[in-house]
C-alpha positions as CSV (number, residue, x, y, z in Angstrom):
1,X,-62.6,-25.6,-182.0
2,X,-63.3,-28.9,-180.5
3,X,-66.3,-30.6,-181.8
4,X,-68.8,-31.8,-179.0
5,X,-69.3,-35.5,-178.9
6,X,-72.8,-36.9,-179.6
7,X,-74.7,-38.8,-177.0
8,X,-74.1,-42.1,-179.0
9,X,-70.4,-41.3,-179.0
10,X,-70.2,-40.5,-175.3
11,X,-72.1,-43.8,-174.6
12,X,-69.6,-45.8,-176.9
13,X,-66.6,-44.1,-175.1
14,X,-68.0,-45.0,-171.6
15,X,-68.9,-48.6,-172.7
16,X,-65.6,-49.1,-174.0
17,X,-63.7,-47.5,-170.7
18,X,-65.9,-49.8,-168.6
19,X,-65.0,-53.0,-170.6
20,X,-61.4,-52.0,-170.3
21,X,-61.7,-51.9,-166.6
22,X,-63.8,-55.0,-166.4
23,X,-61.1,-56.9,-168.4
24,X,-58.3,-55.7,-166.0
25,X,-60.5,-56.8,-162.9
26,X,-61.4,-60.1,-164.4
27,X,-57.7,-60.7,-165.1
28,X,-56.8,-59.4,-161.5
29,X,-59.1,-61.2,-159.3
30,X,-61.7,-63.2,-161.4
31,X,-65.7,-62.7,-161.1
32,X,-65.8,-61.7,-157.7
33,X,-63.4,-58.7,-158.2
34,X,-65.2,-57.2,-161.2
35,X,-68.3,-55.7,-159.3
36,X,-70.4,-53.0,-161.2
37,X,-69.4,-50.4,-158.6
38,X,-65.8,-51.1,-158.8
39,X,-66.0,-50.9,-162.7
40,X,-67.9,-47.9,-162.8
41,X,-65.7,-45.9,-160.5
42,X,-62.4,-47.1,-161.7
43,X,-63.5,-46.1,-165.4
44,X,-64.0,-42.6,-164.0
45,X,-67.8,-42.7,-163.8
46,X,-70.3,-42.8,-161.0
47,X,-70.6,-45.9,-159.2
48,X,-74.2,-46.3,-160.5
49,X,-73.6,-46.1,-164.3
50,X,-72.5,-49.6,-165.0
51,X,-75.7,-50.6,-163.2
52,X,-77.9,-48.3,-165.1
53,X,-76.2,-49.3,-168.6
54,X,-76.2,-52.9,-168.2
55,X,-78.5,-53.8,-165.4
56,X,-76.4,-56.5,-163.7
57,X,-72.9,-58.2,-163.7
58,X,-74.2,-60.7,-165.9
59,X,-75.7,-58.2,-168.5
60,X,-72.2,-56.4,-168.5
61,X,-70.3,-59.5,-168.9
62,X,-72.6,-60.7,-171.8
63,X,-72.0,-57.4,-173.7
64,X,-68.2,-57.7,-172.9
65,X,-68.3,-61.4,-174.5
66,X,-69.9,-59.9,-177.5
67,X,-67.7,-57.1,-177.9
68,X,-64.4,-59.1,-177.6
69,X,-66.0,-61.9,-179.8
70,X,-66.7,-59.1,-182.6
71,X,-63.0,-58.0,-182.4
72,X,-61.6,-61.6,-182.4
73,X,-64.1,-62.3,-185.5
74,X,-63.1,-59.2,-187.4
75,X,-59.4,-60.0,-187.0
76,X,-59.9,-63.6,-187.9
77,X,-61.9,-62.8,-190.9
78,X,-59.2,-60.2,-192.2
79,X,-56.5,-63.3,-191.7
80,X,-58.8,-65.8,-193.6
81,X,-60.3,-63.6,-196.3
82,X,-60.4,-65.4,-199.6
83,X,-58.9,-68.6,-198.4
84,X,-60.5,-72.0,-198.5
85,X,-59.3,-75.5,-197.2
86,X,-56.2,-76.0,-195.6
87,X,-55.1,-72.4,-196.3
88,X,-58.1,-71.2,-194.3
89,X,-57.2,-73.5,-191.5
90,X,-53.5,-72.4,-191.4
91,X,-54.7,-68.6,-191.7
92,X,-56.9,-69.3,-188.5
93,X,-53.9,-70.7,-186.5
94,X,-51.9,-67.7,-187.6
95,X,-54.6,-65.3,-186.2
96,X,-54.8,-67.2,-182.8
97,X,-51.2,-66.8,-182.6
98,X,-51.3,-63.0,-183.4
99,X,-54.5,-62.4,-181.3
100,X,-53.1,-64.2,-178.2
101,X,-49.7,-62.2,-178.6
102,X,-51.4,-58.9,-179.2
103,X,-54.3,-59.1,-176.8
104,X,-53.5,-61.6,-173.9
105,X,-55.9,-60.0,-171.6
106,X,-58.8,-60.5,-173.7
107,X,-58.6,-64.0,-174.0
108,X,-57.6,-64.2,-170.3
109,X,-60.8,-62.4,-169.3
110,X,-62.8,-64.6,-171.8
111,X,-61.5,-67.7,-170.3
112,X,-62.5,-66.4,-166.8
113,X,-66.1,-65.9,-167.9
114,X,-66.4,-69.1,-170.0
115,X,-65.3,-71.4,-166.9
116,X,-67.5,-69.5,-164.6
117,X,-70.5,-70.0,-167.0
118,X,-70.3,-73.7,-166.7
119,X,-72.1,-73.6,-163.5
120,X,-75.0,-71.8,-164.9
121,X,-77.2,-71.2,-167.8
122,X,-76.4,-67.8,-168.2
123,X,-76.4,-65.4,-171.1
124,X,-72.5,-65.7,-171.2
125,X,-72.8,-69.6,-171.6
126,X,-75.5,-69.3,-174.2
127,X,-73.2,-66.8,-176.2
128,X,-70.4,-69.0,-175.8
129,X,-72.3,-72.0,-177.2
130,X,-73.4,-69.9,-180.1
131,X,-69.7,-68.8,-180.9
132,X,-68.3,-72.3,-180.7
133,X,-71.1,-73.4,-183.1
134,X,-70.2,-70.8,-185.5
135,X,-66.7,-71.4,-185.4
136,X,-67.1,-75.1,-185.9
137,X,-69.5,-74.5,-188.8
138,X,-66.8,-72.3,-190.5
139,X,-64.2,-75.1,-190.1
140,X,-66.6,-77.5,-191.6
141,X,-67.3,-75.3,-194.6
142,X,-63.5,-74.9,-195.1
143,X,-63.2,-78.8,-195.1
144,X,-65.9,-79.0,-197.6
145,X,-64.4,-76.4,-199.9
146,X,-61.1,-78.2,-199.8
147,X,-62.7,-81.7,-200.7
148,X,-64.7,-79.9,-203.5
149,X,-61.4,-78.6,-204.9
150,X,-59.5,-81.9,-204.3
151,X,-57.1,-80.6,-202.0
152,X,-58.6,-82.5,-198.8
153,X,-59.2,-86.0,-198.6
154,X,-63.0,-86.8,-199.4
155,X,-62.9,-89.5,-196.5
156,X,-62.5,-86.7,-193.9
157,X,-65.7,-86.2,-191.7
158,X,-66.0,-82.2,-191.6
159,X,-67.9,-82.1,-188.4
160,X,-65.6,-84.4,-186.2
161,X,-62.5,-82.6,-187.6
162,X,-64.0,-79.4,-186.6
163,X,-64.4,-80.5,-182.8
164,X,-60.7,-81.7,-183.0
165,X,-59.6,-78.3,-184.5
166,X,-61.4,-76.2,-182.1
167,X,-60.2,-78.4,-179.1
168,X,-56.6,-77.5,-180.3
169,X,-57.2,-73.7,-180.3
170,X,-59.0,-73.6,-177.1
171,X,-56.7,-75.9,-175.5
172,X,-53.6,-74.1,-176.5
173,X,-54.7,-70.8,-175.4
174,X,-55.8,-72.3,-172.1
175,X,-52.4,-73.8,-171.5
176,X,-50.6,-70.6,-172.2
177,X,-52.5,-68.7,-169.8
178,X,-52.0,-71.2,-167.2
179,X,-48.2,-71.4,-167.9
180,X,-47.0,-69.1,-170.5
181,X,-43.3,-69.7,-170.0
182,X,-43.7,-73.4,-170.6
183,X,-45.8,-73.1,-173.8
184,X,-44.5,-71.8,-177.1
185,X,-47.5,-71.0,-179.0
186,X,-45.5,-70.6,-182.5
187,X,-44.0,-73.8,-182.0
188,X,-47.4,-75.5,-181.1
189,X,-49.3,-74.0,-184.1
190,X,-46.5,-75.0,-186.3
191,X,-46.6,-78.5,-185.4
192,X,-50.4,-78.7,-185.5
193,X,-50.1,-77.3,-189.1
194,X,-48.0,-80.2,-189.9
195,X,-50.3,-82.6,-188.2
196,X,-53.3,-81.2,-190.0
197,X,-51.5,-81.3,-193.4
198,X,-50.6,-85.0,-192.7
199,X,-54.3,-85.9,-191.8
200,X,-56.2,-83.9,-194.3
201,X,-54.1,-83.5,-197.4
202,X,-55.3,-85.4,-200.5
203,X,-52.5,-88.0,-201.6
């Protein structure tokens, strides 16, 4: 006998389906293609469900950013778990390569939303700012741990390196989405690991 889904389960399922459709539409045609009406109907629901659930496109996109970020964070935490210093930085780069290979539409949809948010002070922009701040703080913490155990040079400014590290992560993903045939992510991350070791490793 099939167990009937609870209301919470039905809500989670409909949200998941609408998020999947929103990602598809963002990748196909950007912000303007991803209307609430189109998202609800393509997901198999009434045209008004997305509006009723999220209130607006901005509300849906903000929820989508949080959902993708949660997946991103969970996968990165699994890769980095228990590692500090240089090893944590290397594991993060490995996770970027894996996430991009396994979920390319997720990162493409995020970049569409992120660049669109530059022209406004939307919830999406605020969420992005918070996520970037969190990620930089993680890098700073790993640098501090490496300096404490003697594996990373004591004269490295953790906050300044964190900006450079995240610039590489965001930049290589962006370049790959623009021209995937000309960017070898594995090679790029491998090269950057060597640069990081040369810069950070204690002599």
